[in-house]
C-alpha positions as CSV (number, residue, x, y, z in Angstrom):
1,X,20.6,10.2,-6.5
2,X,22.1,6.0,-5.3
3,X,19.2,3.7,-5.1
4,X,20.2,1.1,-2.2
5,X,19.6,-2.4,-4.4
6,X,18.3,-4.4,-2.0
7,X,15.7,-1.9,0.5
8,X,14.9,-1.7,-3.8
9,X,13.9,-5.0,-4.1
10,X,12.8,-5.7,-0.5
11,X,10.2,-3.9,-1.3
12,X,9.4,-5.0,-4.0
13,X,9.3,-8.1,-2.5
14,X,7.1,-6.7,-0.3
15,X,5.0,-5.1,-3.6
16,X,4.3,-9.0,-5.8
17,X,3.1,-10.4,-2.3
18,X,1.0,-7.1,-1.5
19,X,-0.7,-7.6,-5.2
20,X,-0.9,-11.2,-5.5
21,X,-2.9,-10.3,-2.1
22,X,-5.2,-7.6,-4.2
23,X,-5.8,-10.1,-6.5
24,X,-7.1,-12.6,-4.9
25,X,-9.0,-10.7,-2.0
26,X,-10.5,-8.0,-5.0
27,X,-10.1,-10.0,-8.1
28,X,-9.3,-8.1,-11.3
29,X,-11.5,-5.5,-11.3
30,X,-11.3,-1.0,-12.3
31,X,-9.9,-0.2,-8.4
32,X,-7.4,-3.4,-8.6
33,X,-5.8,-1.7,-12.1
34,X,-6.1,1.9,-10.3
35,X,-4.1,0.1,-7.1
36,X,-1.4,-1.7,-9.2
37,X,-0.9,1.9,-11.0
38,X,-1.0,3.8,-8.2
39,X,1.2,1.5,-5.5
40,X,4.1,1.4,-8.5
41,X,4.5,4.8,-8.4
42,X,5.1,5.5,-5.5
43,X,7.2,3.0,-5.2
44,X,8.8,4.3,-8.0
45,X,9.0,7.4,-6.1
46,X,10.6,5.5,-2.4
47,X,13.3,5.5,-4.9
48,X,13.6,8.9,-6.1
49,X,12.8,7.9,-9.7
50,X,16.3,6.4,-10.2
51,X,16.0,5.7,-14.0
52,X,17.0,1.9,-12.7
53,X,13.4,1.7,-10.3
54,X,11.6,3.9,-12.8
55,X,12.8,0.7,-15.2
56,X,12.0,-2.2,-13.2
57,X,8.7,-0.9,-12.5
58,X,7.6,-0.8,-15.6
59,X,8.9,-4.1,-16.3
60,X,6.4,-5.8,-13.6
61,X,3.4,-3.0,-15.4
62,X,3.5,-5.2,-17.7
63,X,4.4,-8.6,-16.6
64,X,1.4,-8.3,-14.7
65,X,-0.7,-7.1,-17.6
66,X,0.2,-9.6,-19.7
67,X,-0.2,-11.5,-17.2
68,X,-4.3,-10.5,-17.0
69,X,-5.2,-9.9,-20.2
70,X,-5.0,-13.3,-21.2
């Protein structure tokens, strides 16, 4: 199945805004980590777990993990 890159990156942009909002509202908590994990999985699934979507979601997970664990 093909991926609509424009739609995918719009969704990524929305996820980043939501993630930043979640972090600024709730801080780094177990619930926040759960939200991050769940919503990244949902983002990938929304785009049919296309290899590109999965790789980008993994990159986002690694990036935020490194950023928050500093």
